[in-house]
C-alpha positions as CSV (number, residue, x, y, z in Angstrom):
1,L,-40.7,84.5,-21.4
2,A,-42.7,87.6,-22.9
3,Q,-46.0,87.9,-21.7
4,S,-47.4,86.6,-24.8
5,D,-44.7,83.5,-24.8
6,S,-45.5,82.9,-21.2
7,Q,-49.5,82.8,-21.9
8,Q,-49.0,80.7,-24.8
9,F,-46.6,78.0,-22.6
10,R,-49.6,78.1,-19.9
11,A,-52.2,77.2,-22.7
12,G,-49.9,74.6,-24.0
13,Q,-49.5,73.1,-20.5
14,Q,-53.4,73.3,-19.7
15,L,-53.8,71.4,-23.2
16,L,-51.2,68.9,-22.1
17,S,-52.8,68.3,-19.0
18,K,-56.4,67.6,-20.8
19,L,-54.7,65.2,-23.2
20,L,-52.5,63.3,-20.5
21,A,-55.7,62.6,-18.5
22,I,-57.7,61.6,-21.7
23,H,-54.7,59.3,-22.9
24,A,-54.8,58.0,-19.4
25,N,-58.5,57.0,-19.5
26,L,-57.9,55.1,-22.7
27,L,-55.2,53.1,-21.2
28,F,-57.6,51.6,-19.1
29,A,-59.2,49.3,-21.5
30,Q,-55.5,48.3,-22.1
31,G,-54.8,47.2,-18.5
32,V,-51.5,48.9,-18.1
33,D,-52.5,50.2,-14.6
34,A,-49.4,51.8,-13.4
35,E,-48.9,53.7,-16.4
36,M,-52.3,54.9,-16.6
37,A,-51.7,56.0,-12.9
38,A,-48.7,57.7,-13.8
39,E,-50.1,59.7,-16.7
40,A,-53.1,60.5,-14.4
41,E,-51.1,61.9,-11.7
42,E,-49.2,64.1,-14.2
43,A,-52.6,65.3,-15.6
44,V,-53.4,66.4,-12.0
45,A,-50.1,68.0,-11.4
46,R,-50.2,70.1,-14.5
47,G,-53.9,70.8,-14.2
48,Q,-53.2,72.4,-10.6
49,T,-50.0,74.3,-11.6
50,Y,-51.4,75.9,-14.9
51,G,-55.2,76.2,-14.2
52,S,-56.7,73.4,-16.2
53,I,-59.6,72.4,-14.4
54,E,-60.3,69.8,-17.0
55,G,-57.3,68.1,-16.8
56,E,-57.1,68.0,-13.3
57,S,-60.7,66.8,-12.7
58,L,-60.3,64.0,-15.3
59,G,-57.1,63.0,-14.0
60,Y,-58.4,62.4,-10.7
61,F,-61.2,60.5,-11.9
62,V,-58.8,58.1,-14.0
63,L,-56.6,58.1,-10.9
64,G,-59.7,56.8,-8.8
65,R,-59.9,53.8,-11.5
66,A,-56.4,53.1,-11.2
67,Y,-57.0,52.9,-7.4
68,Q,-59.7,50.6,-7.7
69,E,-57.5,48.5,-10.2
70,F,-55.1,48.5,-7.4
71,E,-57.8,47.2,-4.8
72,K,-57.6,50.6,-3.0
73,I,-61.2,50.9,-2.9
74,G,-61.1,53.4,0.0
75,D,-58.5,55.8,-2.0
76,A,-60.6,55.4,-5.1
77,I,-63.7,56.3,-3.1
78,A,-62.0,59.5,-1.7
79,I,-60.5,60.3,-5.2
80,W,-64.0,60.2,-6.8
81,Q,-65.4,62.4,-4.1
82,K,-62.8,65.1,-4.8
83,T,-63.6,64.7,-8.5
84,I,-67.1,65.6,-7.5
85,A,-66.2,68.5,-5.4
86,L,-64.0,70.1,-8.0
87,A,-66.9,69.6,-10.6
88,Q,-69.3,71.2,-8.2
89,A,-67.0,74.3,-7.5
90,D,-66.7,74.8,-11.3
91,Q,-70.2,75.0,-11.6
92,Q,-70.2,78.2,-9.4
93,S,-67.3,79.7,-11.7
94,P,-68.6,82.3,-14.5
95,T,-67.6,79.7,-17.5
96,P,-68.3,76.2,-16.0
97,S,-66.8,73.4,-18.1
98,P,-69.2,71.2,-19.9
99,M,-66.3,68.5,-20.1
100,V,-66.0,68.9,-16.2
101,R,-69.5,68.2,-15.8
102,D,-69.7,65.2,-17.9
103,V,-66.6,63.9,-15.3
104,E,-69.0,64.5,-12.5
105,W,-71.6,62.3,-14.0
106,M,-69.0,59.6,-14.6
107,A,-67.6,59.8,-11.0
108,H,-71.1,59.4,-9.8
109,M,-71.3,56.3,-12.1
110,W,-68.0,54.6,-10.4
111,L,-68.9,55.6,-6.8
112,R,-72.3,53.9,-7.7
113,G,-70.0,50.6,-8.4
114,A,-68.1,50.9,-5.2
115,A,-71.3,51.3,-2.9
116,M,-72.8,48.1,-4.8
117,A,-69.6,46.3,-3.9
118,L,-70.1,47.2,-0.4
119,D,-73.7,46.2,-0.4
120,D,-74.8,49.7,0.1
121,Y,-78.0,50.0,-2.5
122,A,-79.2,53.3,-1.1
123,G,-75.9,54.7,-1.7
124,G,-75.6,53.3,-5.2
125,R,-79.1,54.4,-6.1
126,A,-78.2,57.9,-4.7
127,H,-75.2,58.2,-6.9
128,M,-77.0,57.0,-10.0
129,S,-79.7,59.2,-9.5
130,Q,-77.5,62.4,-9.4
131,A,-75.7,61.1,-12.4
132,L,-79.0,60.7,-14.3
133,A,-79.9,64.2,-13.3
134,I,-76.7,65.7,-14.8
135,C,-77.0,63.7,-17.8
136,Q,-80.3,65.1,-18.4
137,A,-79.4,68.7,-17.7
138,L,-76.6,68.1,-20.2
139,G,-79.0,66.3,-23.0
140,H,-76.4,63.5,-22.7
141,V,-78.9,60.8,-24.0
142,R,-76.3,57.7,-24.2
143,G,-75.4,58.8,-20.3
144,E,-79.1,58.9,-19.6
145,L,-79.5,55.5,-21.1
146,S,-76.7,54.2,-19.0
147,C,-77.9,55.9,-15.7
148,L,-81.6,54.6,-16.4
149,T,-80.2,50.7,-16.6
150,N,-77.9,50.9,-13.6
151,L,-80.9,52.5,-11.7
152,A,-83.0,49.4,-12.9
153,W,-80.5,46.9,-11.8
154,N,-80.4,48.8,-8.4
155,D,-84.2,48.3,-8.1
156,F,-83.9,45.0,-9.4
157,L,-81.4,43.8,-6.7
158,V,-83.5,45.2,-3.9
159,G,-86.5,43.5,-5.2
160,D,-88.4,46.6,-6.3
161,Y,-89.7,45.1,-9.7
162,A,-92.2,47.6,-10.4
163,A,-89.7,50.4,-10.3
164,A,-87.1,47.9,-12.0
165,Q,-89.4,47.6,-15.0
166,Q,-90.3,51.1,-15.5
167,R,-86.5,51.9,-15.6
168,F,-85.7,49.3,-17.9
169,E,-88.6,50.3,-20.1
170,Q,-87.3,53.8,-20.2
171,G,-84.0,52.7,-21.4
172,F,-85.3,50.2,-24.0
173,A,-87.3,53.1,-25.4
174,L,-84.1,55.5,-25.4
175,A,-82.2,52.7,-26.9
176,C,-84.5,52.1,-29.8
177,T,-84.7,55.9,-30.3
178,L,-80.8,55.9,-30.4
179,R,-80.6,52.6,-32.4
180,H,-78.3,51.2,-29.9
181,R,-78.7,47.9,-30.6
182,W,-76.7,46.5,-27.6
183,A,-78.4,48.6,-25.3
184,E,-81.9,47.1,-26.8
185,M,-80.2,43.8,-26.0
186,A,-79.6,44.5,-22.3
187,T,-82.2,46.1,-21.4
188,G,-84.4,43.8,-22.9
189,A,-82.6,41.1,-21.2
190,G,-83.2,43.1,-17.8
191,L,-87.0,43.2,-18.5
192,G,-86.9,39.3,-19.0
193,E,-85.4,39.2,-15.6
194,V,-88.0,41.6,-14.0
195,M,-90.8,39.3,-15.7
196,R,-89.1,36.1,-14.5
197,R,-89.1,37.3,-10.8
198,Q,-92.6,38.1,-11.1
199,G,-93.7,34.7,-12.5
200,R,-94.7,36.3,-15.8
201,Y,-92.7,33.6,-17.6
202,G,-94.1,33.9,-21.0
203,Q,-93.1,37.7,-21.3
204,A,-89.8,36.6,-19.9
205,L,-89.2,34.4,-22.4
206,A,-90.3,36.9,-25.2
207,W,-88.1,39.6,-24.1
208,W,-85.2,37.1,-24.0
209,E,-85.8,35.8,-27.5
210,R,-85.7,39.5,-28.7
211,S,-82.5,40.2,-26.8
212,L,-81.2,37.0,-28.0
213,A,-81.7,37.8,-31.6
214,I,-79.5,40.9,-31.3
215,A,-76.9,39.0,-29.1
216,V,-76.4,36.6,-32.0
217,E,-75.1,39.4,-34.2
218,Y,-73.1,41.3,-31.5
219,S,-72.1,39.5,-28.4
220,A,-71.4,35.9,-28.2
221,Y,-70.9,36.2,-24.3
222,D,-74.4,37.9,-24.0
223,E,-75.9,35.0,-26.4
224,A,-74.5,32.3,-24.0
225,L,-76.0,34.4,-20.9
226,L,-79.3,34.5,-22.6
227,M,-79.2,30.9,-23.6
228,A,-78.3,29.9,-20.0
229,S,-81.4,31.9,-18.8
230,F,-83.6,29.6,-21.1
231,V,-82.3,26.6,-20.1
232,R,-82.7,27.7,-15.9
233,L,-86.3,28.8,-16.6
234,Y,-87.3,25.7,-18.7
235,S,-85.8,23.5,-16.0
236,Y,-87.7,25.5,-13.0
237,L,-90.9,24.9,-15.2
238,G,-89.9,21.1,-15.5
239,D,-89.7,21.3,-19.3
240,Q,-86.7,19.0,-19.0
241,A,-86.7,18.4,-23.1
242,E,-86.7,22.1,-23.8
243,A,-84.2,22.8,-21.3
244,A,-82.0,20.2,-22.9
245,A,-82.3,21.7,-26.4
246,W,-81.1,24.9,-24.9
247,R,-78.3,23.4,-23.1
248,S,-77.3,21.7,-26.5
249,R,-76.9,25.2,-27.9
250,L,-74.6,26.2,-25.3
């Protein structure tokens, strides 16, 4: 091949690596895990061969998701750690890729999930804090919202309700700014749980009522979960009539 043809071929292979990784990531929602893994592996191979750090890093990230689906959690963790190492190395290059930086925070997000599954709450919080810092540096507000919500649940699970409340409130404010109705519902429901654990039952009910009004529009699943929360709380308070009324709506 002439030099110009060779350069064009290389550029085409770099683009193909990225597209394969992106498509493999989309396959995750379709449950075709073997196909997702094969495309991710091809994205990594082409990325390594032709110099596409975007295709390689996203390919590794998606491959980690596939390993998790195959219940190979140790392999998934190792792959996501490799993804982060690639992203951090890319940050030292003269022209770091924003896409690779985006992949980095997502790898931290999934490592947080793996840590939580292993009851490693401190590790989960550390990964989520790093993901939050990356999103804030990128100006990625939706990512920041997701990180804040996950950090709030981390704090909630270890009993740090003051910290959980602060994170949920920050997330709720961002959700309102973005007009992200589902996130408004989710963070509001979280705030209701925090209030319930603190014995602030009136405030818990108020947050759940607000979230339920949104869930009715967007999510039958979350609507049912919230109504179940009303049943549990009214049962705990000894108001069996109100609990029965909510139960009848389930």
